[in-house]
C-alpha positions as CSV (number, residue, x, y, z in Angstrom):
1,M,1.6,30.3,25.3
2,K,2.5,28.3,22.3
3,Y,0.2,25.7,21.2
4,Y,0.3,23.0,18.8
5,I,-3.0,21.2,17.7
6,I,-3.3,18.2,15.4
7,A,-6.7,17.5,13.7
8,G,-7.0,15.0,10.9
9,E,-10.6,15.2,9.9
10,A,-13.5,17.5,8.7
11,S,-14.9,17.1,12.3
12,G,-11.5,17.8,14.0
13,D,-11.2,20.8,11.9
14,L,-14.8,22.1,13.1
15,H,-14.2,21.4,16.7
16,G,-10.5,22.7,16.6
17,S,-11.7,25.9,15.3
18,N,-14.4,26.4,18.0
19,L,-11.3,25.2,20.7
20,M,-8.9,27.8,19.2
21,K,-11.4,30.8,19.3
22,E,-11.7,30.1,23.0
23,L,-8.0,29.5,23.5
24,F,-7.4,33.0,21.9
25,K,-10.2,34.6,24.4
26,N,-8.4,32.5,27.4
27,D,-4.8,33.3,26.4
28,P,-4.7,36.4,24.3
29,E,-0.9,36.1,23.6
30,A,-1.6,32.5,22.2
31,N,0.7,31.4,19.3
32,I,-1.1,28.6,17.6
33,R,0.3,26.2,15.1
34,F,-1.8,23.3,13.6
35,W,-2.7,20.6,11.6
36,G,-6.6,21.0,10.3
37,G,-8.6,22.7,7.6
38,D,-10.3,25.8,6.4
39,L,-12.2,26.4,9.6
40,M,-9.3,26.3,11.9
41,Q,-7.4,28.5,9.3
42,A,-10.1,31.0,9.2
43,T,-9.8,31.3,13.3
44,G,-6.0,32.5,13.0
45,G,-2.7,30.7,13.8
46,T,-0.5,28.9,11.2
47,L,-1.8,25.9,9.1
48,V,0.9,23.2,8.9
49,K,-1.0,20.6,7.0
50,H,-4.6,20.2,5.5
51,Y,-6.5,17.2,6.7
52,R,-7.5,16.5,3.2
53,D,-3.8,15.4,2.6
54,L,-4.2,12.9,5.5
55,A,-7.2,11.0,5.1
56,F,-6.6,7.6,3.9
57,M,-9.6,5.2,4.6
58,G,-9.7,1.2,4.4
59,F,-7.1,-1.2,4.5
60,A,-5.9,-1.2,1.0
61,E,-5.7,2.7,0.7
62,V,-3.6,2.9,4.2
63,V,-1.3,0.1,2.7
64,A,-0.8,2.1,-0.4
65,N,0.0,5.4,1.4
66,L,2.1,3.9,4.1
67,K,5.2,6.1,2.7
68,T,3.2,9.1,2.9
69,I,1.9,8.4,6.5
70,F,5.5,7.7,7.6
71,N,6.7,10.8,6.1
72,N,4.0,12.9,7.7
73,I,4.7,11.5,11.1
74,K,8.3,12.3,10.7
75,F,7.6,15.7,9.5
76,C,5.1,16.4,12.5
77,K,7.8,15.5,15.0
78,E,10.4,17.8,13.3
79,D,7.7,20.6,13.1
80,I,6.8,20.3,16.9
81,A,10.2,20.2,18.0
82,A,11.3,23.4,15.6
83,F,8.0,25.1,17.3
84,N,8.9,23.8,20.9
85,P,5.3,24.4,22.0
86,D,4.1,24.7,25.6
87,A,1.4,22.1,24.8
88,I,0.3,19.7,22.1
89,I,-3.4,19.2,21.9
90,F,-4.8,16.1,20.0
91,I,-8.2,16.1,18.8
92,D,-9.6,12.3,17.9
93,Y,-7.5,11.1,15.1
94,P,-6.1,8.1,17.0
95,G,-4.2,6.3,14.4
96,F,-1.9,9.5,13.9
97,N,-2.2,11.2,17.1
98,M,-1.4,8.3,19.4
99,R,2.0,7.8,17.6
100,I,2.9,11.5,17.7
101,A,1.5,11.5,21.7
102,R,4.1,8.7,22.8
103,W,7.1,10.5,21.1
104,A,5.9,13.9,22.4
105,K,5.6,12.5,26.1
106,Q,9.2,11.0,25.6
107,K,10.5,14.3,24.8
108,G,8.9,15.9,27.7
109,Y,5.9,18.0,26.1
110,K,2.5,18.5,27.9
111,T,0.1,16.2,26.2
112,Y,-3.6,17.0,26.1
113,Y,-6.3,15.0,24.4
114,Y,-9.5,16.6,23.4
115,I,-12.2,14.1,22.1
116,S,-11.4,10.7,23.1
117,P,-10.6,7.9,20.6
118,Q,-13.4,5.5,20.8
119,I,-11.6,3.0,22.6
120,W,-14.8,1.8,24.4
121,A,-16.1,0.5,21.1
122,W,-13.1,-1.1,20.0
123,K,-9.1,-1.3,20.7
124,E,-9.7,-0.9,24.4
125,N,-6.0,-2.0,24.8
126,R,-5.0,1.5,23.8
127,I,-5.8,2.7,27.4
128,N,-2.4,1.6,28.2
129,A,-0.8,4.1,25.7
130,I,-3.3,6.8,26.8
131,K,-2.3,6.4,30.6
132,R,1.4,6.7,29.7
133,D,1.3,9.3,26.9
134,V,-1.5,11.6,27.5
135,D,-1.3,14.3,30.5
136,K,-5.1,15.3,30.5
137,M,-8.1,13.7,28.5
138,Y,-11.0,15.9,28.0
139,I,-14.1,13.6,27.0
140,I,-17.4,14.6,25.3
141,L,-19.6,11.6,25.9
142,P,-21.0,11.3,29.5
143,F,-20.6,7.2,29.7
144,E,-17.1,7.6,28.9
145,K,-16.3,9.0,32.4
146,D,-17.2,5.7,34.0
147,F,-15.1,3.9,31.1
148,Y,-12.0,5.8,32.1
149,E,-12.2,6.3,35.9
150,V,-14.2,3.4,37.0
151,K,-13.3,0.6,34.7
152,H,-9.5,2.0,34.0
153,N,-8.7,4.1,37.0
154,F,-7.7,7.1,34.9
155,P,-9.1,10.6,35.4
156,V,-10.8,12.3,32.8
157,E,-12.8,15.7,32.5
158,F,-16.2,15.5,31.0
159,V,-16.6,18.8,29.2
160,G,-19.9,18.3,27.1
161,H,-20.3,17.8,23.5
162,P,-18.6,20.5,21.1
163,L,-21.6,19.7,18.6
164,I,-23.9,21.7,21.0
165,D,-21.9,24.6,20.4
166,A,-21.6,24.2,16.7
167,I,-25.3,24.0,16.2
168,H,-26.2,26.5,18.4
169,N,-23.7,29.0,17.1
170,R,-24.4,28.4,13.3
171,E,-25.8,31.2,11.2
172,P,-29.6,30.9,11.2
173,I,-30.9,30.2,7.6
174,D,-33.9,32.0,6.0
175,A,-36.0,28.8,5.6
176,A,-37.9,30.1,2.4
177,A,-34.8,31.4,0.6
178,F,-33.5,28.0,1.0
179,K,-36.3,26.3,-0.2
180,K,-36.6,28.5,-3.3
181,E,-32.9,28.1,-3.9
182,Y,-33.3,24.4,-4.2
183,N,-36.5,24.2,-5.9
184,L,-38.4,22.8,-2.8
185,D,-42.1,23.1,-2.5
186,E,-44.2,23.3,1.0
187,K,-44.6,19.6,1.5
188,P,-42.6,18.6,4.6
189,V,-38.9,17.6,4.3
190,I,-37.6,14.2,4.7
191,A,-33.9,14.3,4.8
192,L,-31.6,11.5,3.5
193,L,-28.0,11.5,5.0
194,P,-26.3,8.4,3.3
195,G,-22.7,9.0,4.6
196,S,-19.6,10.4,3.0
197,R,-17.8,7.5,1.2
198,K,-19.0,6.4,-2.4
199,Q,-19.5,2.8,-1.3
200,E,-21.7,3.5,1.9
201,I,-23.7,6.1,-0.2
202,T,-24.4,3.9,-2.9
203,K,-25.8,1.1,-0.2
204,M,-27.7,3.5,1.9
205,L,-29.1,5.6,-0.9
206,S,-30.4,2.7,-2.9
207,V,-32.6,1.6,0.1
208,M,-33.6,5.0,1.3
209,L,-35.1,6.2,-2.2
210,S,-37.1,2.7,-2.2
211,V,-39.7,4.0,0.1
212,V,-40.0,7.6,-1.6
213,D,-43.3,6.5,-3.6
214,S,-45.0,5.3,-0.6
215,F,-45.0,8.9,1.2
216,P,-46.3,11.0,-1.7
217,G,-47.1,13.9,1.0
218,Y,-43.5,14.5,1.6
219,Q,-40.3,15.6,-0.4
220,F,-37.1,13.9,0.0
221,V,-33.8,15.8,0.0
222,I,-30.4,14.1,-0.1
223,A,-27.6,15.6,1.9
224,G,-24.7,15.9,-0.5
225,A,-21.2,15.2,1.0
226,P,-18.7,18.0,0.3
227,S,-16.2,15.1,-0.7
228,Q,-18.4,14.0,-3.6
229,E,-19.1,15.6,-6.9
230,Y,-22.9,16.2,-7.9
231,S,-22.1,13.7,-11.1
232,F,-21.9,10.8,-8.5
233,Y,-25.3,11.7,-7.1
234,K,-27.1,12.5,-10.3
235,P,-28.2,8.8,-11.0
236,F,-30.0,9.0,-7.8
237,L,-32.3,12.0,-9.0
238,S,-34.7,10.8,-11.3
239,N,-37.7,10.9,-9.0
240,D,-39.3,14.1,-9.2
241,S,-40.1,13.8,-5.3
242,V,-36.3,13.6,-4.5
243,H,-34.1,16.9,-4.5
244,F,-30.3,17.5,-3.6
245,V,-28.1,19.8,-1.7
246,S,-24.5,19.5,-1.3
247,N,-22.5,20.6,1.7
248,K,-25.6,22.0,3.6
249,T,-26.5,19.5,6.0
250,Y,-27.1,21.6,8.9
251,S,-29.5,23.8,6.8
252,L,-31.2,21.1,5.7
253,L,-31.8,19.4,9.1
254,S,-33.0,23.0,10.6
255,I,-36.1,22.5,8.1
256,A,-36.4,18.8,8.2
257,H,-39.4,17.0,9.4
258,A,-37.9,13.9,9.5
259,A,-34.7,12.0,8.4
260,L,-33.2,8.7,7.4
261,V,-29.5,8.6,8.6
262,T,-26.5,6.4,8.1
263,S,-25.0,5.6,11.3
264,G,-22.2,7.9,12.5
265,T,-21.8,11.3,14.0
266,A,-24.7,12.2,11.9
267,T,-27.1,10.6,14.2
268,L,-26.4,12.9,16.9
269,E,-26.3,16.0,14.9
270,T,-29.8,15.0,13.6
271,A,-31.3,14.5,17.2
272,L,-29.6,17.8,18.5
273,F,-31.6,19.6,15.6
274,K,-34.7,17.9,17.1
275,V,-35.7,15.9,14.0
276,P,-36.9,12.3,14.4
277,E,-34.8,9.7,12.6
278,V,-34.2,6.3,11.4
279,V,-30.8,5.0,11.7
280,C,-29.4,2.9,8.9
281,Y,-26.5,0.9,8.3
282,K,-25.4,-1.8,5.7
283,G,-21.9,-2.8,4.9
284,G,-20.2,-5.6,3.0
285,W,-20.9,-8.9,4.5
286,I,-17.1,-9.6,5.5
287,S,-16.6,-6.2,7.0
288,Y,-19.8,-6.8,9.0
289,Q,-19.1,-10.0,10.2
290,I,-15.5,-8.6,11.5
291,A,-17.2,-5.8,13.2
292,K,-20.0,-7.9,14.6
293,R,-17.1,-9.8,16.4
294,I,-14.7,-6.8,17.5
295,I,-17.5,-4.4,18.4
296,T,-19.4,-5.7,21.4
297,L,-22.0,-2.7,21.8
298,K,-25.8,-2.8,22.5
299,F,-26.4,-0.1,19.9
300,I,-24.5,1.4,16.8
301,S,-25.9,5.0,17.2
302,L,-24.6,7.8,19.4
303,V,-28.1,8.9,20.5
304,N,-29.0,5.4,21.7
305,L,-25.4,4.6,23.2
306,I,-25.8,8.1,25.1
307,M,-29.3,7.2,26.5
308,D,-28.5,3.7,27.1
309,R,-31.7,2.7,25.5
310,E,-33.5,2.5,22.4
311,V,-34.4,6.2,21.5
312,V,-34.3,5.8,17.6
313,K,-34.7,2.7,15.8
314,E,-31.7,1.0,14.2
315,L,-31.9,-0.9,11.0
316,I,-28.8,-2.8,10.6
317,Q,-27.5,-5.1,7.8
318,G,-30.4,-7.3,6.7
319,E,-33.0,-5.4,8.5
320,L,-32.2,-2.3,6.4
321,N,-34.7,-3.2,3.7
322,T,-37.7,-1.2,1.9
323,K,-40.5,-3.1,4.1
324,N,-38.8,-2.4,7.6
325,L,-37.9,1.4,6.5
326,K,-41.3,2.1,5.4
327,K,-42.9,0.9,8.6
328,E,-40.2,2.7,10.7
329,L,-40.4,6.1,8.9
330,A,-44.3,5.8,9.0
331,K,-43.9,5.5,12.8
332,I,-41.6,8.5,13.5
333,L,-44.2,10.6,11.3
334,D,-47.0,9.6,13.7
335,P,-47.5,13.0,16.1
336,E,-47.6,10.9,19.1
337,Q,-44.6,8.8,18.3
338,R,-42.8,12.4,17.3
339,K,-43.7,13.8,20.7
340,N,-41.9,11.0,22.8
341,I,-39.0,11.2,20.4
342,L,-38.5,14.9,21.0
343,K,-38.9,14.6,24.7
344,D,-36.2,12.0,24.7
345,Y,-33.9,14.5,22.6
346,D,-34.3,17.0,25.3
347,L,-33.2,14.5,27.8
348,L,-30.2,13.7,25.5
349,E,-29.2,17.2,25.1
350,E,-29.2,17.5,28.9
351,K,-27.1,14.4,29.3
352,L,-24.4,15.8,27.1
353,G,-23.8,18.6,29.6
354,G,-25.1,21.8,27.6
355,A,-23.2,24.3,25.6
356,G,-19.6,25.4,26.4
357,A,-17.4,22.3,25.6
358,S,-14.8,24.4,23.6
359,S,-14.7,27.3,26.3
360,T,-14.5,24.9,29.3
361,T,-11.7,22.8,27.5
362,A,-9.6,25.8,26.7
363,K,-9.8,27.1,30.3
364,L,-8.7,24.0,31.7
365,I,-6.0,23.7,29.3
366,V,-4.8,27.4,29.9
367,D,-5.5,27.1,33.8
368,D,-3.4,23.7,33.7
369,L,-0.4,25.6,32.0
370,T,-0.3,28.6,34.2
């Protein structure tokens, strides 16, 4: 079978690579052409475009690159037509993928969507396009099943969360060697995950680092994003209790005692590593006011959304300040509080369906095609 996969972000590259491995297992004759990144390329198949050439964040950047975006859409359609796949698999990345899905469905291609766009948070009207353009949807969050099937009468397959596979299948690290490499001592580690974009990193880190001197028995380690240079982080490293690692978030979480985490997928990754955390978010005032009116969720972290209750504390906008962060960090360092959080994390992993999302999805796709 011939498969055309489109992943437009780093997370899509990770989950796409695991899906490809399973497609090759289920279909030894698989011929895969894809948009993705280094991880997918290392798995096999043919890389068409790298996600680093596709990522345009923010309204102004999107407008400035409209010509490139439309050229990419045109090229993608032409490339699919030339390859003539048996199946097109979309991985998240809805702004681009939904446009291609509409065209693909009109042309008669089989369309599969792995990792649903978060239309339950905003742009719920996209459900109409999904119903029209997507043959099969494979979801990774348990509450999405009711959203699609009960609320919108659209059948979906819950396959579990691929992060469980990604974390369980990672290469284990030598903790002592890791600490030595980054000049860490034997004090417990508090991981700081401030996000990946410069603006959010600056906002988050300034508050996160404001609590360092209140916890002299711990060492704080910043998880640097692969998209940012060391020079950007250097001004934040004036305190001897603060260290830095780049592109080693999973290794850092595997030795962390606690974490301060910017809202996003990292909140779920931290929970799956069984690290107690405080979730942080602070955006620009105007952006926050707009988001508050568009997004009507009870929580912002995936951990709390999945559990449908507060498991981890969320400090949002004005609540994210030094006083509150010190108080909440002290709580998760308390042994009794930690026990309760870790019990909830075990329940969270159960709700996510355990390991096997990639293999389940690959088997369902191959079975549907044969």
